[in-house]
TORKOL-4160 file (C-alpha; in steps of 0.2 Angstrom, whole numbers, padded with zeros to 4 digits, m for minus):
357
<pt num="1" X="m0098" Y="0289" Z="m0084"/>
<pt num="2" X="m0083" Y="0300" Z="m0084"/>
<pt num="3" X="m0084" Y="0301" Z="m0065"/>
<pt num="4" X="m0085" Y="0282" Z="m0065"/>
<pt num="5" X="m0070" Y="0280" Z="m0077"/>
<pt num="6" X="m0059" Y="0291" Z="m0066"/>
<pt num="7" X="m0065" Y="0284" Z="m0050"/>
<pt num="8" X="m0060" Y="0267" Z="m0054"/>
<pt num="9" X="m0045" Y="0269" Z="m0065"/>
<pt num="10" X="m0037" Y="0279" Z="m0051"/>
<pt num="11" X="m0043" Y="0265" Z="m0038"/>
<pt num="12" X="m0035" Y="0251" Z="m0049"/>
<pt num="13" X="m0018" Y="0261" Z="m0051"/>
<pt num="14" X="m0017" Y="0263" Z="m0032"/>
<pt num="15" X="m0021" Y="0245" Z="m0027"/>
<pt num="16" X="m0007" Y="0237" Z="m0017"/>
<pt num="17" X="m0013" Y="0219" Z="m0018"/>
<pt num="18" X="m0022" Y="0206" Z="m0028"/>
<pt num="19" X="m0035" Y="0206" Z="m0014"/>
<pt num="20" X="m0038" Y="0225" Z="m0015"/>
<pt num="21" X="m0039" Y="0223" Z="m0033"/>
<pt num="22" X="m0053" Y="0210" Z="m0032"/>
<pt num="23" X="m0063" Y="0221" Z="m0020"/>
<pt num="24" X="m0062" Y="0235" Z="m0034"/>
<pt num="25" X="m0067" Y="0223" Z="m0047"/>
<pt num="26" X="m0082" Y="0217" Z="m0038"/>
<pt num="27" X="m0087" Y="0236" Z="m0034"/>
<pt num="28" X="m0085" Y="0241" Z="m0052"/>
<pt num="29" X="m0090" Y="0227" Z="m0064"/>
<pt num="30" X="m0097" Y="0213" Z="m0052"/>
<pt num="31" X="m0115" Y="0208" Z="m0053"/>
<pt num="32" X="m0120" Y="0221" Z="m0041"/>
<pt num="33" X="m0106" Y="0234" Z="m0046"/>
<pt num="34" X="m0109" Y="0252" Z="m0051"/>
<pt num="35" X="m0107" Y="0248" Z="m0070"/>
<pt num="36" X="m0119" Y="0233" Z="m0069"/>
<pt num="37" X="m0132" Y="0244" Z="m0061"/>
<pt num="38" X="m0130" Y="0258" Z="m0074"/>
<pt num="39" X="m0133" Y="0244" Z="m0087"/>
<pt num="40" X="m0149" Y="0239" Z="m0079"/>
<pt num="41" X="m0155" Y="0257" Z="m0082"/>
<pt num="42" X="m0155" Y="0255" Z="m0101"/>
<pt num="43" X="m0171" Y="0246" Z="m0100"/>
<pt num="44" X="m0180" Y="0262" Z="m0094"/>
<pt num="45" X="m0172" Y="0273" Z="m0109"/>
<pt num="46" X="m0179" Y="0276" Z="m0125"/>
<pt num="47" X="m0172" Y="0267" Z="m0140"/>
<pt num="48" X="m0163" Y="0283" Z="m0146"/>
<pt num="49" X="m0155" Y="0284" Z="m0128"/>
<pt num="50" X="m0150" Y="0266" Z="m0127"/>
<pt num="51" X="m0141" Y="0267" Z="m0144"/>
<pt num="52" X="m0130" Y="0280" Z="m0137"/>
<pt num="53" X="m0128" Y="0274" Z="m0119"/>
<pt num="54" X="m0126" Y="0255" Z="m0122"/>
<pt num="55" X="m0110" Y="0257" Z="m0132"/>
<pt num="56" X="m0103" Y="0270" Z="m0119"/>
<pt num="57" X="m0106" Y="0257" Z="m0105"/>
<pt num="58" X="m0099" Y="0243" Z="m0113"/>
<pt num="59" X="m0083" Y="0253" Z="m0118"/>
<pt num="60" X="m0082" Y="0259" Z="m0100"/>
<pt num="61" X="m0083" Y="0240" Z="m0094"/>
<pt num="62" X="m0070" Y="0234" Z="m0106"/>
<pt num="63" X="m0058" Y="0249" Z="m0101"/>
<pt num="64" X="m0060" Y="0244" Z="m0083"/>
<pt num="65" X="m0057" Y="0226" Z="m0086"/>
<pt num="66" X="m0042" Y="0229" Z="m0096"/>
<pt num="67" X="m0035" Y="0240" Z="m0083"/>
<pt num="68" X="m0039" Y="0227" Z="m0070"/>
<pt num="69" X="m0029" Y="0213" Z="m0080"/>
<pt num="70" X="m0015" Y="0225" Z="m0083"/>
<pt num="71" X="m0013" Y="0229" Z="m0064"/>
<pt num="72" X="m0015" Y="0211" Z="m0059"/>
<pt num="73" X="m0001" Y="0206" Z="m0070"/>
<pt num="74" X="0010" Y="0221" Z="m0064"/>
<pt num="75" X="0007" Y="0214" Z="m0046"/>
<pt num="76" X="0012" Y="0197" Z="m0051"/>
<pt num="77" X="0028" Y="0203" Z="m0058"/>
<pt num="78" X="0032" Y="0214" Z="m0043"/>
<pt num="79" X="0028" Y="0199" Z="m0031"/>
<pt num="80" X="0040" Y="0188" Z="m0042"/>
<pt num="81" X="0054" Y="0201" Z="m0041"/>
<pt num="82" X="0053" Y="0202" Z="m0023"/>
<pt num="83" X="0053" Y="0183" Z="m0021"/>
<pt num="84" X="0069" Y="0182" Z="m0034"/>
<pt num="85" X="0078" Y="0194" Z="m0022"/>
<pt num="86" X="0076" Y="0183" Z="m0007"/>
<pt num="87" X="0079" Y="0166" Z="m0016"/>
<pt num="88" X="0095" Y="0162" Z="m0023"/>
<pt num="89" X="0106" Y="0147" Z="m0028"/>
<pt num="90" X="0125" Y="0145" Z="m0027"/>
<pt num="91" X="0129" Y="0136" Z="m0044"/>
<pt num="92" X="0146" Y="0133" Z="m0038"/>
<pt num="93" X="0140" Y="0121" Z="m0024"/>
<pt num="94" X="0143" Y="0102" Z="m0028"/>
<pt num="95" X="0128" Y="0093" Z="m0036"/>
<pt num="96" X="0116" Y="0084" Z="m0025"/>
<pt num="97" X="0119" Y="0065" Z="m0026"/>
<pt num="98" X="0105" Y="0056" Z="m0035"/>
<pt num="99" X="0094" Y="0047" Z="m0024"/>
<pt num="100" X="0096" Y="0028" Z="m0025"/>
<pt num="101" X="0081" Y="0019" Z="m0033"/>
<pt num="102" X="0069" Y="0010" Z="m0021"/>
<pt num="103" X="0057" Y="m0005" Z="m0023"/>
<pt num="104" X="0039" Y="m0002" Z="m0022"/>
<pt num="105" X="0031" Y="m0010" Z="m0007"/>
<pt num="106" X="0020" Y="m0021" Z="m0018"/>
<pt num="107" X="0035" Y="m0028" Z="m0026"/>
<pt num="108" X="0043" Y="m0031" Z="m0010"/>
<pt num="109" X="0028" Y="m0039" Z="m0002"/>
<pt num="110" X="0026" Y="m0050" Z="m0017"/>
<pt num="111" X="0044" Y="m0056" Z="m0015"/>
<pt num="112" X="0041" Y="m0059" Z="0003"/>
<pt num="113" X="0025" Y="m0070" Z="0001"/>
<pt num="114" X="0033" Y="m0079" Z="m0014"/>
<pt num="115" X="0048" Y="m0083" Z="m0003"/>
<pt num="116" X="0039" Y="m0090" Z="0011"/>
<pt num="117" X="0027" Y="m0101" Z="0000"/>
<pt num="118" X="0041" Y="m0107" Z="m0010"/>
<pt num="119" X="0049" Y="m0113" Z="0007"/>
<pt num="120" X="0034" Y="m0123" Z="0008"/>
<pt num="121" X="0035" Y="m0131" Z="m0009"/>
<pt num="122" X="0024" Y="m0120" Z="m0019"/>
<pt num="123" X="0029" Y="m0115" Z="m0036"/>
<pt num="124" X="0023" Y="m0099" Z="m0045"/>
<pt num="125" X="0010" Y="m0099" Z="m0059"/>
<pt num="126" X="0006" Y="m0085" Z="m0070"/>
<pt num="127" X="m0009" Y="m0081" Z="m0082"/>
<pt num="128" X="m0016" Y="m0067" Z="m0094"/>
<pt num="129" X="m0024" Y="m0052" Z="m0086"/>
<pt num="130" X="m0036" Y="m0052" Z="m0099"/>
<pt num="131" X="m0047" Y="m0068" Z="m0097"/>
<pt num="132" X="m0061" Y="m0076" Z="m0105"/>
<pt num="133" X="m0078" Y="m0076" Z="m0096"/>
<pt num="134" X="m0077" Y="m0094" Z="m0094"/>
<pt num="135" X="m0060" Y="m0095" Z="m0085"/>
<pt num="136" X="m0064" Y="m0080" Z="m0074"/>
<pt num="137" X="m0082" Y="m0086" Z="m0069"/>
<pt num="138" X="m0089" Y="m0102" Z="m0077"/>
<pt num="139" X="m0074" Y="m0114" Z="m0072"/>
<pt num="140" X="m0075" Y="m0107" Z="m0055"/>
<pt num="141" X="m0093" Y="m0111" Z="m0052"/>
<pt num="142" X="m0099" Y="m0093" Z="m0052"/>
<pt num="143" X="m0117" Y="m0093" Z="m0059"/>
<pt num="144" X="m0122" Y="m0081" Z="m0073"/>
<pt num="145" X="m0134" Y="m0072" Z="m0060"/>
<pt num="146" X="m0119" Y="m0069" Z="m0047"/>
<pt num="147" X="m0117" Y="m0050" Z="m0044"/>
<pt num="148" X="m0099" Y="m0052" Z="m0047"/>
<pt num="149" X="m0103" Y="m0054" Z="m0065"/>
<pt num="150" X="m0112" Y="m0038" Z="m0067"/>
<pt num="151" X="m0104" Y="m0022" Z="m0076"/>
<pt num="152" X="m0105" Y="m0013" Z="m0060"/>
<pt num="153" X="m0092" Y="m0024" Z="m0053"/>
<pt num="154" X="m0082" Y="m0031" Z="m0067"/>
<pt num="155" X="m0073" Y="m0023" Z="m0082"/>
<pt num="156" X="m0080" Y="m0031" Z="m0098"/>
<pt num="157" X="m0069" Y="m0029" Z="m0114"/>
<pt num="158" X="m0078" Y="m0021" Z="m0128"/>
<pt num="159" X="m0085" Y="m0033" Z="m0142"/>
<pt num="160" X="m0087" Y="m0027" Z="m0160"/>
<pt num="161" X="m0104" Y="m0030" Z="m0168"/>
<pt num="162" X="m0104" Y="m0048" Z="m0175"/>
<pt num="163" X="m0090" Y="m0053" Z="m0165"/>
<pt num="164" X="m0094" Y="m0072" Z="m0160"/>
<pt num="165" X="m0079" Y="m0075" Z="m0148"/>
<pt num="166" X="m0083" Y="m0077" Z="m0130"/>
<pt num="167" X="m0084" Y="m0062" Z="m0119"/>
<pt num="168" X="m0067" Y="m0057" Z="m0111"/>
<pt num="169" X="m0065" Y="m0047" Z="m0095"/>
<pt num="170" X="m0051" Y="m0039" Z="m0085"/>
<pt num="171" X="m0048" Y="m0053" Z="m0072"/>
<pt num="172" X="m0056" Y="m0050" Z="m0055"/>
<pt num="173" X="m0045" Y="m0062" Z="m0046"/>
<pt num="174" X="m0030" Y="m0073" Z="m0050"/>
<pt num="175" X="m0041" Y="m0089" Z="m0048"/>
<pt num="176" X="m0041" Y="m0091" Z="m0067"/>
<pt num="177" X="m0023" Y="m0095" Z="m0066"/>
<pt num="178" X="m0027" Y="m0110" Z="m0054"/>
<pt num="179" X="m0039" Y="m0116" Z="m0068"/>
<pt num="180" X="m0025" Y="m0115" Z="m0081"/>
<pt num="181" X="m0012" Y="m0123" Z="m0070"/>
<pt num="182" X="m0023" Y="m0138" Z="m0067"/>
<pt num="183" X="m0028" Y="m0139" Z="m0086"/>
<pt num="184" X="m0009" Y="m0139" Z="m0090"/>
<pt num="185" X="m0002" Y="m0149" Z="m0076"/>
<pt num="186" X="m0017" Y="m0159" Z="m0068"/>
<pt num="187" X="m0014" Y="m0166" Z="m0051"/>
<pt num="188" X="m0006" Y="m0166" Z="m0039"/>
<pt num="189" X="m0001" Y="m0148" Z="m0039"/>
<pt num="190" X="0004" Y="m0135" Z="m0027"/>
<pt num="191" X="0005" Y="m0117" Z="m0034"/>
<pt num="192" X="0003" Y="m0099" Z="m0030"/>
<pt num="193" X="m0003" Y="m0086" Z="m0042"/>
<pt num="194" X="0002" Y="m0068" Z="m0039"/>
<pt num="195" X="m0003" Y="m0054" Z="m0050"/>
<pt num="196" X="m0014" Y="m0039" Z="m0054"/>
<pt num="197" X="m0033" Y="m0040" Z="m0053"/>
<pt num="198" X="m0046" Y="m0027" Z="m0058"/>
<pt num="199" X="m0063" Y="m0022" Z="m0050"/>
<pt num="200" X="m0074" Y="m0008" Z="m0051"/>
<pt num="201" X="m0071" Y="0000" Z="m0034"/>
<pt num="202" X="m0062" Y="0015" Z="m0027"/>
<pt num="203" X="m0060" Y="0022" Z="m0010"/>
<pt num="204" X="m0047" Y="0022" Z="0004"/>
<pt num="205" X="m0045" Y="0003" Z="0004"/>
<pt num="206" X="m0050" Y="m0001" Z="m0014"/>
<pt num="207" X="m0044" Y="0003" Z="m0030"/>
<pt num="208" X="m0049" Y="m0002" Z="m0048"/>
<pt num="209" X="m0032" Y="m0011" Z="m0050"/>
<pt num="210" X="m0025" Y="m0020" Z="m0036"/>
<pt num="211" X="m0014" Y="m0036" Z="m0032"/>
<pt num="212" X="m0019" Y="m0053" Z="m0026"/>
<pt num="213" X="m0010" Y="m0069" Z="m0023"/>
<pt num="214" X="m0019" Y="m0085" Z="m0023"/>
<pt num="215" X="m0014" Y="m0102" Z="m0017"/>
<pt num="216" X="m0019" Y="m0120" Z="m0023"/>
<pt num="217" X="m0014" Y="m0137" Z="m0016"/>
<pt num="218" X="m0022" Y="m0153" Z="m0024"/>
<pt num="219" X="m0018" Y="m0171" Z="m0018"/>
<pt num="220" X="m0027" Y="m0186" Z="m0013"/>
<pt num="221" X="m0028" Y="m0183" Z="0006"/>
<pt num="222" X="m0027" Y="m0164" Z="0009"/>
<pt num="223" X="m0038" Y="m0157" Z="0022"/>
<pt num="224" X="m0044" Y="m0141" Z="0031"/>
<pt num="225" X="m0030" Y="m0146" Z="0043"/>
<pt num="226" X="m0017" Y="m0144" Z="0030"/>
<pt num="227" X="m0024" Y="m0127" Z="0025"/>
<pt num="228" X="m0024" Y="m0121" Z="0043"/>
<pt num="229" X="m0006" Y="m0126" Z="0045"/>
<pt num="230" X="0000" Y="m0118" Z="0029"/>
<pt num="231" X="m0009" Y="m0101" Z="0033"/>
<pt num="232" X="m0002" Y="m0101" Z="0052"/>
<pt num="233" X="0015" Y="m0104" Z="0045"/>
<pt num="234" X="0014" Y="m0090" Z="0033"/>
<pt num="235" X="0007" Y="m0077" Z="0045"/>
<pt num="236" X="0021" Y="m0082" Z="0057"/>
<pt num="237" X="0034" Y="m0080" Z="0044"/>
<pt num="238" X="0027" Y="m0065" Z="0035"/>
<pt num="239" X="0023" Y="m0054" Z="0051"/>
<pt num="240" X="0040" Y="m0061" Z="0059"/>
<pt num="241" X="0033" Y="m0066" Z="0076"/>
<pt num="242" X="0034" Y="m0083" Z="0086"/>
<pt num="243" X="0016" Y="m0086" Z="0089"/>
<pt num="244" X="0000" Y="m0082" Z="0079"/>
<pt num="245" X="m0018" Y="m0087" Z="0081"/>
<pt num="246" X="m0030" Y="m0089" Z="0068"/>
<pt num="247" X="m0050" Y="m0090" Z="0068"/>
<pt num="248" X="m0058" Y="m0098" Z="0054"/>
<pt num="249" X="m0077" Y="m0092" Z="0051"/>
<pt num="250" X="m0089" Y="m0101" Z="0040"/>
<pt num="251" X="m0093" Y="m0091" Z="0024"/>
<pt num="252" X="m0097" Y="m0094" Z="0006"/>
<pt num="253" X="m0088" Y="m0094" Z="m0010"/>
<pt num="254" X="m0094" Y="m0101" Z="m0026"/>
<pt num="255" X="m0077" Y="m0110" Z="m0030"/>
<pt num="256" X="m0074" Y="m0118" Z="m0012"/>
<pt num="257" X="m0084" Y="m0129" Z="m0001"/>
<pt num="258" X="m0083" Y="m0128" Z="0014"/>
<pt num="259" X="m0077" Y="m0111" Z="0013"/>
<pt num="260" X="m0070" Y="m0100" Z="0028"/>
<pt num="261" X="m0064" Y="m0082" Z="0031"/>
<pt num="262" X="m0049" Y="m0082" Z="0041"/>
<pt num="263" X="m0046" Y="m0069" Z="0055"/>
<pt num="264" X="m0029" Y="m0065" Z="0064"/>
<pt num="265" X="m0029" Y="m0062" Z="0083"/>
<pt num="266" X="m0021" Y="m0044" Z="0085"/>
<pt num="267" X="m0021" Y="m0028" Z="0095"/>
<pt num="268" X="m0019" Y="m0010" Z="0090"/>
<pt num="269" X="m0008" Y="0001" Z="0101"/>
<pt num="270" X="m0005" Y="0019" Z="0097"/>
<pt num="271" X="m0010" Y="0015" Z="0079"/>
<pt num="272" X="0002" Y="0001" Z="0078"/>
<pt num="273" X="m0003" Y="m0017" Z="0073"/>
<pt num="274" X="0003" Y="m0031" Z="0084"/>
<pt num="275" X="0000" Y="m0048" Z="0078"/>
<pt num="276" X="m0002" Y="m0063" Z="0090"/>
<pt num="277" X="m0008" Y="m0054" Z="0105"/>
<pt num="278" X="m0022" Y="m0044" Z="0111"/>
<pt num="279" X="m0042" Y="m0046" Z="0110"/>
<pt num="280" X="m0045" Y="m0040" Z="0093"/>
<pt num="281" X="m0048" Y="m0050" Z="0077"/>
<pt num="282" X="m0043" Y="m0044" Z="0059"/>
<pt num="283" X="m0049" Y="m0052" Z="0044"/>
<pt num="284" X="m0035" Y="m0056" Z="0032"/>
<pt num="285" X="m0040" Y="m0068" Z="0018"/>
<pt num="286" X="m0053" Y="m0080" Z="0012"/>
<pt num="287" X="m0050" Y="m0098" Z="0010"/>
<pt num="288" X="m0058" Y="m0116" Z="0008"/>
<pt num="289" X="m0058" Y="m0133" Z="0000"/>
<pt num="290" X="m0059" Y="m0133" Z="m0019"/>
<pt num="291" X="m0076" Y="m0136" Z="m0025"/>
<pt num="292" X="m0078" Y="m0153" Z="m0034"/>
<pt num="293" X="m0087" Y="m0143" Z="m0050"/>
<pt num="294" X="m0070" Y="m0133" Z="m0050"/>
<pt num="295" X="m0060" Y="m0149" Z="m0051"/>
<pt num="296" X="m0071" Y="m0156" Z="m0065"/>
<pt num="297" X="m0070" Y="m0140" Z="m0075"/>
<pt num="298" X="m0051" Y="m0141" Z="m0074"/>
<pt num="299" X="m0050" Y="m0159" Z="m0079"/>
<pt num="300" X="m0046" Y="m0166" Z="m0062"/>
<pt num="301" X="m0057" Y="m0181" Z="m0056"/>
<pt num="302" X="m0065" Y="m0175" Z="m0039"/>
<pt num="303" X="m0068" Y="m0193" Z="m0033"/>
<pt num="304" X="m0049" Y="m0196" Z="m0032"/>
<pt num="305" X="m0042" Y="m0179" Z="m0029"/>
<pt num="306" X="m0045" Y="m0164" Z="m0016"/>
<pt num="307" X="m0037" Y="m0149" Z="m0011"/>
<pt num="308" X="m0038" Y="m0131" Z="m0004"/>
<pt num="309" X="m0036" Y="m0114" Z="m0010"/>
<pt num="310" X="m0034" Y="m0096" Z="m0002"/>
<pt num="311" X="m0033" Y="m0079" Z="m0008"/>
<pt num="312" X="m0024" Y="m0064" Z="0000"/>
<pt num="313" X="m0023" Y="m0045" Z="m0005"/>
<pt num="314" X="m0005" Y="m0040" Z="m0007"/>
<pt num="315" X="m0008" Y="m0022" Z="m0005"/>
<pt num="316" X="m0018" Y="m0025" Z="0011"/>
<pt num="317" X="m0003" Y="m0035" Z="0017"/>
<pt num="318" X="0009" Y="m0022" Z="0013"/>
<pt num="319" X="m0003" Y="m0008" Z="0022"/>
<pt num="320" X="m0004" Y="m0019" Z="0038"/>
<pt num="321" X="0015" Y="m0024" Z="0039"/>
<pt num="322" X="0022" Y="m0007" Z="0035"/>
<pt num="323" X="0009" Y="0004" Z="0042"/>
<pt num="324" X="0003" Y="0012" Z="0026"/>
<pt num="325" X="m0013" Y="0021" Z="0029"/>
<pt num="326" X="m0021" Y="0024" Z="0011"/>
<pt num="327" X="m0021" Y="0011" Z="m0003"/>
<pt num="328" X="m0023" Y="0025" Z="m0016"/>
<pt num="329" X="m0006" Y="0031" Z="m0013"/>
<pt num="330" X="0001" Y="0015" Z="m0019"/>
<pt num="331" X="m0003" Y="0021" Z="m0037"/>
<pt num="332" X="0000" Y="0040" Z="m0036"/>
<pt num="333" X="0017" Y="0039" Z="m0043"/>
<pt num="334" X="0023" Y="0051" Z="m0029"/>
<pt num="335" X="0042" Y="0049" Z="m0028"/>
<pt num="336" X="0042" Y="0056" Z="m0010"/>
<pt num="337" X="0030" Y="0043" Z="m0005"/>
<pt num="338" X="0041" Y="0029" Z="m0013"/>
<pt num="339" X="0057" Y="0035" Z="m0005"/>
<pt num="340" X="0048" Y="0035" Z="0012"/>
<pt num="341" X="0040" Y="0017" Z="0010"/>
<pt num="342" X="0052" Y="0010" Z="m0003"/>
<pt num="343" X="0065" Y="m0004" Z="0000"/>
<pt num="344" X="0082" Y="m0005" Z="m0005"/>
<pt num="345" X="0085" Y="m0015" Z="m0022"/>
<pt num="346" X="0099" Y="m0025" Z="m0013"/>
<pt num="347" X="0087" Y="m0031" Z="0002"/>
<pt num="348" X="0081" Y="m0047" Z="m0006"/>
<pt num="349" X="0070" Y="m0056" Z="0006"/>
<pt num="350" X="0076" Y="m0074" Z="0012"/>
<pt num="351" X="0069" Y="m0086" Z="0024"/>
<pt num="352" X="0087" Y="m0087" Z="0032"/>
<pt num="353" X="0093" Y="m0069" Z="0030"/>
<pt num="354" X="0075" Y="m0062" Z="0035"/>
<pt num="355" X="0061" Y="m0055" Z="0025"/>
<pt num="356" X="0062" Y="m0036" Z="0029"/>
<pt num="357" X="0079" Y="m0029" Z="0033"/>
């Protein structure tokens, strides 16, 4: 053991880098190191021999580990000293100007979308982010067995034992705002409902919290033709192009009948999206005519009134228009990302002056 002690203490003292130090550690006290192999021999010794050799081996292992830790700290200090010799700061230089604050892309796109629909006569409606189960599902004709009502898709609020209040959820869409708006105002009505929504999902294009904007128009003679015109005008203004082409595909949503997924004609060249041209189609939103049961739940007579509704993901619109590749970066609070994709606080979108300047 004296030979082992001298061998490894000298090797540790002469180590010139942390990599070399790690090799010495593995050779000495690693699972297959010399000290470990000596400890395995204890099982072959008599009890009297183990009482003598066991403490000596443990003491040797502790001494080597202490020497390794001390040498590692010394190497770190030496590396820091070398780094400090090459890095310096002239404190007499003028201070750097503080970067101007920027507007988050979600906030910017929300303002752009709101501006476009305001120009078409839509007002903004708001509602709570913690909603009752009735407003979020039942009033929207979503049955109890629907997958969206399961806990793997929806965040339910905790209920204390004996609490008889109706279940509450983090709203999964801003459609409950439409219900509240119709209950408060009746018909006719023309509103949009932007805001945060929550679903149990997380990947490159989904996050547990994201942003939606939904539109609702109720009157006596509204049809799918009106819906198509509104969406075409919106896409033309938002993407700032002269021509757009939309494709409506039959779909199913519990709160609309008929329902349609809306695709936008586009092309991708060198990773850039071009709207209104090309042979590709990209799904951008869901829409349809408001289901009569939804009107009834909102206190609107479906024999007199009808209308359309649609929902758009604000975060997805921001990704498409401004070339942002990953949705998760929206919520990482990285100032470098925000300085790159952020907008000037003075560049407020207007239909006359332009949306993105």
